C-alpha positions, -999 to +999 in steps of 0.1 A: +211+059-624+223+085-650+259+098-645+244+134-646+215+127-623+222+130-586+199+110-563+171+133-549+177+147-515+151+135-490+121+156-489+117+176-457+083+184-443+075+221-441+078+221-403+106+223-377+124+192-367+131+180-331+161+205-329+139+235-339+155+236-374+135+246-405+137+232-440+159+251-465+167+246-502+199+255-521+211+258-556+241+236-549+247+230-587+260+266-589+281+266-558+318+257-555+322+220-546+335+227-511+308+252-503+281+228-517+295+199-497+296+219-465+261+231-471+248+195-476+267+184-444+247+210-422+279+227-410+290+256-433+319+265-412+337+231-412+353+211-440+329+185-455+339+151-443+312+128-459+323+118-495+287+115-504+282+153-499+311+159-524+296+134-548+263+151-547+279+184-553+299+171-582+269+155-599+247+186-594+276+207-610+278+183-639+240+186-645+246+224-648+276+220-672+255+196-694+229+223-702+229+244-733+243+278-729+220+307-722+206+323-754+193+359-752+156+362-760+127+384-753+127+397-716+100+379-695+082+412-689+050+425-702+026+455-692+002+449-664-036+449-666-054+480-659-071+463-629-039+468-610-037+505-615-057+515-585-034+493-563-004+510-578-018+544-572-022+536-536+014+526-535+026+558-552+007+581-529+012+563-496+036+583-474+056+551-464+060+536-500+059+567-524+096+573-520+110+538-519+091+525-550+100+555-571+135+541-572+125+505-581+116+510-618+083+502-637+057+478-624+053+450-650+039+414-653+070+391-651+072+355-660+093+340-631+103+310-651+126+332-671+142+351-644+177+345-632+181+334-595+211+349-576+203+338-540+219+306-529+192+293-506+156+298-494+135+288-464+109+264-478+082+268-451+085+306-450+081+307-488+050+286-490+033+304-460+039+339-475+020+330-507-009+309-493-034+335-505-021+335-540-037+302-551-066+311-574-059+348-572-062+372-602-036+397-612-047+422-585-046+396-560-011+387-568-001+423-568-013+426-532+014+398-524+043+408-547+038+445-543+021+450-508+008+481-495+023+494-462+006+481-431+013+483-393+024+450-378+026+444-340+061+444-325+068+421-296+091+435-269+102+430-234+121+452-209+151+438-192+156+458-160+190+443-152+204+453-186+183+485-187+172+476-222+144+470-244+146+436-262+125+434-294+123+401-313+106+391-345+106+361-370+104+386-397+140+395-408+128+428-422+124+444-387+147+476-387+156+507-367+140+532-391+146+564-372+153+581-339+138+609-319+139+630-288+109+648-270+095+656-237+077+628-220+054+625-190+065+607-159+046+588-133+039+620-113+014+643-131+028+676-141+064+663-143+080+659-177+114+646-189+135+647-219+130+614-238+154+597-263+144+567-284+144+548-317+116+542-341+112+506-353+093+494-383+092+464-408+110+473-439+086+465-469+097+440-494+087+441-531+094+417-559+123+435-578+138+424-611+170+440-624+175+439-662+212+437-670+221+433-707+197+406-720+187+389-689+165+396-659+178+389-624+157+389-591+169+414-567+143+409-539+114+386-531+130+352-535+108+334-509+076+346-525+088+336-559+097+301-548+063+297-531+045+310-562+064+287-585+057+258-561+020+266-564+022+266-601+020+304-604+046+319-628+033+353-640+031+379-613+034+417-608+070+430-600+091+462-603+114+460-632+144+484-636+172+484-662+208+487-651+240+493-671+259+466-653+259+443-620+277+470-600+250+496-608+222+472-598+238+471-563+227+435-557+226+424-520+256+409-504+259+370-501+245+361-534+260+341-562+288+358-581+282+381-610+303+356-632+277+328-623+245+349-628+257+366-660+276+336-673+268+309-699+245+288-677+229+309-649+203+294-625+168+304-631+141+308-604+125+275-616+157+257-608+149+258-570+122+230-579+147+210-599+160+181-577+190+176-601+205+209-591+188+220-559+187+202-526+171+202-492+186+205-457+176+214-422+186+249-414+188+265-379+158+288-373+166+324-365+148+354-352+155+391-356+167+407-324+171+444-317+186+454-283+179+490-274+200+498-243+208+528-221+244+525-210+253+548-179+290+555-178+314+579-162+343+588-185+375+608-180+376+643-195 
């Protein structure tokens, strides 16, 4: 075995295991050794105890260090075909998407193979499921996945009488409180109305977003779709592209790889998620989004 080639991590099926965990994949070659070893151990909050996990982390890091430094070249972005223009027009005029997308830059055709990855890990099954319709799709079909139109999605909820609360859950992490309201509402007895107070919920729409910083393109949003697309052999897809003066102006989401890594000499690229020498699999606890909307009845001193 080559000194710079770590043994491939076991391939996990795109399903849950007996503990309800789901398969995940991380760019361990760009993590600090301790963080990478903890991730591989399955417990990110306790020191890694298995020497094998540290060895795998060191070998993945060595593979990264052996790479040639990043050399600026043409940005992986080209104009979109005219067939997508009608779809973009719908996005620009829809009341739910018009304002958000106006802040995201220009829609372009992006080659994902040349885009820098900043997110440490992805959920494999979720990534592949979200792009199932992309196989064999043309540019317009891909735009419907990467730059989706707003649509209503059912929201599951229950009412907990003991807590006096609505409990809303979803496997989609984009469920958010999007507003609040108060109005008069009807009661059980006809003709009697009450003052009602509540919150509006919706799924925050996610678009593929690329931030251009200096001479490189960095993905801001859409990691799971990008992994699924690359896994399916699809590299060139529509995305919003916007140039920023620096990392701070791009306002990258929290929890990503550091700026020094993404803008350094050997940044990870999206295609590195598929490279077993620098990225590895692990079972990850499955999570659901939960919103608790509760009325609390209190007497307070005045």
